Structure formats: structure tokens, C-alpha cells
N, C-alpha and C positions, 0 to 999 in steps of 0.2 A: 504492499500499499504507499503510493507517495505520500507526503506532507504538502502541504500548502506552504505555501511561499510567503516568507513577508516582502510588506512593503518599508520604505526607507522612513525616518524619522522626520523628517522634513514634508512628506508628501503626507503624514498621517495630520501632522499638528495642523497644516495648513489646507485640508480638506477638512477635518472635523470642525474647523472653527464654523465653517459653513453651513452645520447643522447646529447652530444655536437660534431657539426656535424666536425668539423676543427680547428686541433691541433695546427695551425696557430694564430688561435684569440687566444688574451691571456686571459687568466680567470682574474677576480678581486675576490681578498681577500672578505673573508666573513665581516671582518671590515672595509673594505672600503666603506661600504653601509651608508653614514648619516641616524639618525634617519627623517630627515626632506626631505629624497629624494620623491619628489611628486608621484612618483611611487608607493609609500604608503599611497598615501594619500585616503581619504574618495572616494570610488564609490555610487554616490545617486542622483536620480533622483526623481522629484515632488519638491510640495514647501516649500520653509523653514518653514512656519508657520504652517504646517499640525499639526493638534491634534495628531494625529496616524502616530507613524512610525514602521513600518515594517523590520526586518533584516532576509535576507536569507545565509545562508551559505552554496555553493552549490560542487560540482565538474564537469566540464565539461565533464567527461566523464560517470556521471553518467545517467542509464538511465530512472531512476524516477525525475532526475531533468531536463531532457531532454521533460519528459514527463508534465511535470508543465508546462515548458516554454513552451511548442507548445499548450497544451489545455486552461490552466487556465489562466496563464498570460497575455495574450491578451485582457482576458476583465478585470482581476484588472486594466490594462493600461489605459485601452477606458473609466472605471467606477470609479476608486477609485484613482488611479495616474492624469491623465488628469482633475479631478473634484474637484481637491485641497483638496479629503478627507485624502489622505494618503502620507509620503515620505517614498521612500523603500531607503534601503540602501543594498548592495552586499558584501559579504564576502567572500575570497575565500578559500576554502577546497580540494582541489586537494585530489584526491584519488588514485591516482598513477603518474607515473613519464609522460606519454604522457598529463595527466590535467594539470601538473603542469608546465608545459612547456607551454600549451596555456595559463594558469594565467598567466606566466611571460608574454607572447608577449601580451597578456589583458592589464597589467598594463602597459606598455613599451608606447599602444598609449596615443596620447595625451585624457586627461579625459572625454571629450563631445566622444569621438569615442568608451568606453570602454564599455558599456552597450549595442551599436548595433553592436560591435563587437560578444559580449559572448553570444548574443540573436541570434547571427548567427551559430555561432558554437553548440550551446544545438538545434536549430530550425533544422539544418543540420548531427546531431552528427551521424548518420549511413551513411552515406557517406564520414567523413573523418575521421573517429574514428573508426569503426568497418565492414566498407564495408570487404569481401573477398579477398583476391590478393593484398594489396594496404599497402604503408607504411604508418603508421599515420603522422609520423613527415614532411614526404613529400608533404602530403595531408593538412597539418596544414600550412605548408608557404604557399603552393596554396590561401589558403581563408585569410591569414596572408596580402598579395599580393593586395588583391582585395580591404583592408582597406590604405595602401598605405605603406607597410611593404616592402623593399626592400630585395633581397635576401641575400645583405650584413649585413643590420638589424637586419635581423632575426636570423643569424648566428652568431652576436654579442650576442643580446639575450640569443640564445643558450648556448653561455658561459658563461654567465653572473653568477658565481656560487653567488656572492653576495647577489644577487635579491632572487636568486632558494633558498639561507638559510635565508632570510627575509619573502618569503613566508611561509616557511616550519615553522621557528620560531611563526608565531602569528598563523600559524594553532594549534600549538602545546599549545600556552596560550590559546586560544580559546578554543581550546579539552577539555582542561584540568578544563578549570573556569568553562566553562558551560556545561561541562560533555556530550558532544555532539558524537552521538553513530552509526550518519552514517546521510545522505543527501538526500532530500534537508533538513534543520533545520532550525526554524522560530521563531523567538521571536517578539511581537510584544504589542510595549510599555514597551520592555525590560521582557516581560514577557513570559514564555516557550508556543509556539504553536502548540504543534504535531497533531491538527485532523487540519490542513489548507489543507493538500496538494489532499485532495480524490476531491472537485470538488469546482467551483466557487461559488458554496450557503456558503459551508463549512467554507472559507477564509473570503466570504462575512460578513456572521455573527459573525464573530470573529473579526473582525473589529469593526463591531455597539457595540461591549461587549465593545470593551473597547474605543468606541470614549464619 
């Protein structure tokens, strides 16, 4: 399975700004976002003392990420996360401006709602991101409402260029340092794991090898 390819940081930033819904919402400057902002904190599920840590870099508009989330991740959760064998860390790696806005919304939710929202978006990707004759931003807004994000809150998130740039900057750093060529990208105990996306068995074997 081939990975979806990333776009450049500047392309994301410039095109992402075009998604802002209302000029009446004030923009936040990029240097207004402190390093301690909880929206940029780790998003992790699983027991803290698990011997194996799995990191996934994903884009919410990546079809391969959606396939993994729908077909393989449920087994990982049941057999490996819920049993305490692995701790799973999520990393936003948006490939386009719609995915970037979706990441902004997901990171603006309370940390315990991040993974359920991300899972929901990946499970229903064909409905909100790629269905014919729809506005992906409007559909994203509807799905965000199901997780407690009001229309006004969504517009405020959409206008937050400090958060937008923080996500892109982190993506740039991760992409350059880890040489990420596409999504989904995995590391198991900080070792690249390129062969885990094909099936649950492949994933489980890689985890067993790292244990």
C-alpha cells in the first residue's frame, strides 16, 4: 500500500488561510501561541507503563490513513492497546488545507475527545471530505458539532493562524528530521516501521518483535 504524499509547509499555510470563514473573527498572530499551549500537547492512549510505544503520523484526508483506521486500528485497540501491550501516540501530519483545519479542530477539543473525533473523521472520511457536491469545511463543521464544537467556536478555530502555523511548523520539523515521505508513517519504540500498514498480523508481528 503506497502512502499519501505530503505537501510543503508554505503551500499548506497559504492555502489554509483561505479557509477562514469570517473576516469578523480576529486572526491570532503566529507568535501569540506559547510553547506550553495545551492544544499542542501529546495525544496518547494506552497505559503509561506499556513496554512498546507506537507513533503514527497521519492526515485526516489521507485515504490510506482512513483504511488503516477502519480496517486495522480496531483490532489494535482491542488486542494491543486495551490489554496494556502498547501505548499509542498520534501525530498530526496534514496533507492539505482541509486536513489542516480538521487537525486544528481536533487539537482544540479536550484531550480525551481528540482520539474519538479523529477516529470519527477517518471512519467517515468519504462522507465529509470526498463526497460529491459537498463543501468539506461545512461538513467538517457539522461533524465537529457532534463533539461539542459550536459554530462560533469552529469559526474561531478556523481563524486561529497561530494554531495553524504551529501544526505546520511541527509537521515540518517531524518531516525533515524523520524523513517522512507520506502517510500513514509509523515508528515502534522510535524505530521506523514501514511494513505495518498492510494488515493487523503485520502490525502485531512488528509489536511482538519490539517487545
